[in-house]
C-alpha positions in Angstrom: 184.3 82.4 74.5 182.8 82.4 78.0 184.6 85.4 79.3 183.6 84.8 82.9 185.6 81.5 82.9 188.7 83.4 81.9 188.5 85.5 85.1 190.3 84.4 88.2 188.5 82.6 91.0 188.4 85.8 93.1 187.1 87.9 90.1 184.4 85.3 89.4 183.3 85.5 93.1 183.3 89.3 92.9 181.0 89.1 89.9 178.7 86.6 91.6 178.5 88.7 94.8 177.9 91.8 92.7 174.9 90.2 90.9 173.6 89.0 94.3 173.8 92.5 95.6 171.7 93.7 92.6 174.7 95.5 91.2 175.0 97.8 94.2 178.5 99.0 94.8 177.4 100.4 98.1 176.2 97.0 99.3 179.4 95.4 98.0 181.4 97.9 99.9 179.6 96.9 103.1 179.8 93.2 102.4 183.5 93.2 101.7 184.3 95.9 104.2 186.1 97.9 101.5 185.7 101.5 100.4 183.4 102.4 97.6 186.3 103.6 95.4 188.1 100.3 96.0 185.0 98.4 94.8 184.7 100.7 91.8 188.4 100.0 90.9 187.8 96.2 91.3 184.8 96.4 89.0 186.7 98.6 86.5 189.5 96.1 86.4 187.2 93.2 85.7 185.4 95.2 82.9 188.8 96.1 81.4 189.9 92.4 81.4 186.6 91.3 79.7 187.0 94.0 77.1 190.5 92.9 76.3 189.3 89.3 76.0 186.6 90.4 73.6 189.0 92.4 71.5 191.6 89.6 71.3 189.0 87.2 70.0 188.1 89.4 67.0 
């Protein structure tokens, strides 16, 4: 299953922006005007969601 399509629109945009920022949470923090820990939490949440999707498919 294409896991990225199972993410919300906002989560997909976050992933796209994250890739465009070369995976830099510091740059994402500046771009979104959010703290580094907030960006880390957002990323962790997306990772957890993808992991759950993978496990549910097995």
